[in-house]
C-alpha positions as CSV (number, residue, x, y, z in Angstrom):
1,M,-47.3,14.6,21.1
2,T,-47.6,12.2,18.1
3,F,-44.0,12.3,16.9
4,P,-41.0,10.4,18.3
5,L,-38.8,11.8,21.1
6,A,-35.4,10.6,22.1
7,L,-33.9,11.2,25.5
8,L,-30.1,10.9,25.6
9,R,-27.7,11.1,28.5
10,H,-24.2,12.1,27.6
11,P,-21.5,9.4,27.7
12,P,-18.8,9.2,30.5
13,V,-16.7,12.3,31.1
14,S,-13.0,12.8,31.6
15,G,-11.9,13.8,35.1
16,G,-15.2,13.4,36.9
17,A,-14.5,10.4,39.1
18,G,-15.8,11.1,42.6
19,L,-16.5,14.8,41.8
20,C,-19.7,16.8,42.2
21,Y,-20.0,18.2,38.6
22,G,-23.4,19.5,37.8
23,R,-22.4,22.6,35.9
24,L,-18.7,21.9,35.8
25,D,-17.9,21.7,32.1
26,L,-16.1,18.5,31.6
27,P,-15.3,16.9,28.2
28,L,-16.2,13.4,27.2
29,A,-13.7,10.7,28.1
30,D,-13.8,8.9,24.8
31,P,-16.0,10.5,22.1
32,G,-14.5,8.5,19.3
33,A,-15.7,5.3,20.9
34,D,-18.9,6.5,22.7
35,I,-20.5,8.7,20.0
36,P,-20.9,6.3,17.0
37,P,-23.3,3.8,18.8
38,I,-25.4,6.8,19.8
39,L,-25.6,8.1,16.2
40,A,-26.6,4.6,15.1
41,A,-29.4,4.4,17.7
42,L,-30.8,7.8,16.7
43,A,-30.7,7.2,12.9
44,P,-34.5,6.6,12.8
45,L,-35.1,10.2,14.0
46,R,-32.9,11.7,11.3
47,G,-34.1,15.2,10.4
48,G,-35.6,15.8,13.8
49,V,-34.9,18.8,16.0
50,I,-31.8,18.4,18.3
51,W,-31.9,20.2,21.6
52,T,-28.8,20.1,23.9
53,S,-27.4,21.3,27.1
54,P,-24.7,23.8,26.3
55,L,-22.2,21.9,28.5
56,T,-19.4,20.3,26.4
57,R,-20.2,16.7,27.4
58,C,-23.7,17.1,25.8
59,R,-22.8,19.5,23.0
60,Q,-20.1,17.2,21.6
61,V,-22.8,14.5,21.1
62,A,-25.4,16.9,19.7
63,E,-22.9,18.5,17.3
64,A,-21.8,15.1,16.0
65,L,-25.5,14.1,15.5
66,A,-26.2,17.3,13.6
67,A,-23.1,16.8,11.4
68,E,-24.2,13.1,10.7
69,W,-27.7,14.3,9.7
70,G,-26.4,17.2,7.6
71,G,-28.9,19.5,9.1
72,P,-28.9,22.6,11.2
73,G,-26.8,22.7,14.4
74,P,-28.3,21.7,17.7
75,L,-30.4,24.2,19.7
76,Q,-28.4,24.9,22.9
77,D,-30.8,25.4,25.8
78,P,-29.6,26.1,29.4
79,R,-32.8,24.5,30.7
80,L,-31.2,21.2,29.8
81,M,-28.2,21.8,32.0
82,E,-27.5,19.6,35.0
83,M,-28.5,20.7,38.4
84,N,-26.5,23.7,39.7
85,F,-24.7,22.5,42.8
86,G,-23.4,25.9,43.6
87,A,-20.5,25.8,46.1
88,W,-20.3,22.0,45.8
89,E,-19.3,22.2,42.1
90,G,-15.9,20.6,41.6
91,L,-15.6,19.2,45.1
92,L,-15.1,15.6,45.8
93,W,-18.4,14.1,47.1
94,A,-16.4,12.8,50.1
95,D,-15.4,16.4,50.9
96,I,-19.0,17.8,51.1
97,P,-20.0,17.9,54.8
98,R,-22.2,14.8,55.7
99,A,-24.8,17.0,57.4
100,A,-25.2,19.0,54.2
101,L,-25.7,15.9,52.1
102,D,-28.2,14.6,54.7
103,A,-30.1,17.8,54.5
104,W,-30.3,17.5,50.7
105,A,-31.4,13.9,50.9
106,A,-34.1,14.7,53.4
107,D,-35.6,17.4,51.1
108,L,-34.6,16.9,47.5
109,A,-37.3,19.3,46.2
110,G,-36.7,22.1,48.7
111,F,-33.0,22.0,49.6
112,A,-30.5,23.9,47.5
113,P,-26.7,23.7,48.0
114,P,-25.2,27.1,48.8
115,G,-25.4,29.2,45.7
116,G,-27.1,26.3,43.8
117,E,-30.6,25.3,42.9
118,S,-33.3,23.1,44.5
119,G,-35.0,20.1,43.0
120,A,-38.1,22.2,42.6
121,E,-36.2,24.7,40.6
122,I,-34.6,22.1,38.2
123,T,-38.0,20.5,37.8
124,A,-39.7,23.8,36.8
125,R,-37.0,24.6,34.2
126,V,-37.0,21.2,32.7
127,A,-40.8,21.1,32.6
128,A,-40.7,24.5,30.7
129,L,-38.3,23.0,28.2
130,W,-40.6,20.0,27.8
131,A,-43.5,22.3,27.0
132,D,-41.5,24.0,24.3
133,A,-40.1,20.7,22.8
134,S,-43.6,19.2,22.7
135,T,-44.7,21.9,20.2
136,Q,-42.1,21.1,17.6
137,G,-44.4,18.9,15.5
138,K,-41.6,16.6,14.5
139,A,-39.0,14.2,16.0
140,C,-37.0,15.6,18.8
141,V,-33.7,14.5,20.4
142,L,-32.9,16.0,23.9
143,V,-29.3,15.6,24.9
144,T,-28.9,16.2,28.6
145,H,-27.7,15.0,32.0
146,G,-28.9,12.6,34.7
147,G,-30.9,15.1,36.8
148,P,-32.9,16.5,33.9
149,L,-33.4,13.0,32.5
150,K,-35.2,11.9,35.7
151,I,-37.7,14.6,35.1
152,L,-38.0,14.2,31.3
153,T,-38.4,10.4,31.6
154,A,-41.3,10.9,34.0
155,L,-42.9,13.4,31.7
156,A,-42.5,11.1,28.7
157,E,-44.0,8.2,30.6
158,G,-46.8,10.3,32.1
159,R,-45.9,9.9,35.7
160,P,-44.6,12.1,38.5
161,A,-40.9,12.8,38.6
162,D,-38.9,11.0,41.4
163,L,-35.8,13.0,42.1
164,A,-34.5,10.2,44.3
165,A,-34.7,7.6,41.4
166,P,-31.5,6.5,39.8
167,A,-30.5,8.5,36.6
168,P,-30.4,6.6,33.3
169,P,-27.0,5.2,32.6
170,L,-24.3,7.3,30.9
171,G,-24.7,7.1,27.1
172,C,-28.2,5.8,27.4
173,V,-30.7,6.5,24.5
174,R,-34.4,6.1,25.1
175,I,-36.8,6.6,22.2
176,Y,-40.5,7.1,22.8
177,Q,-42.8,6.6,19.9
178,S,-46.0,7.6,21.6
179,L,-46.3,9.9,24.6
180,P,-49.1,10.5,27.1
181,K,-51.9,12.8,25.8
182,E,-51.2,15.4,28.5
183,A,-47.6,15.7,27.4
């Protein structure tokens, strides 16, 4: 890839404190304050392709960006959605049985919460999105969540993904001007 790529994690959400909310569709807590600095940071990529998770907390940012740029709406792609936590969705982290959390921590790639997806599954779908985004031929902005960003950041930096690594901060924008040749 020889064109710039921006990776963006949505800003803080309303009602998510202490909750497991991978696919739970929560709105942004303060879009009026949180979105303008993101728009300013992404101004150099104006006219690029905007891809977004269809969840409200990402879509709100992507739609504001598309409106600011005056171009087409963002491409909503479910491969940019956060990890599916299945039966854990909407539960307080403190209410998820400790043994289940320990099993997940012991095998992030292979363990899936009941009705959810494993780390290997999220890695495969995000890598497939990456392959599609890398063929755009112009600047791209990917608006997504912490889990996918761990994988996308590793791909952008040409290193293996570490599912146990901390996610980029909420509202974080990272712009890559040159990417590894194998990307």
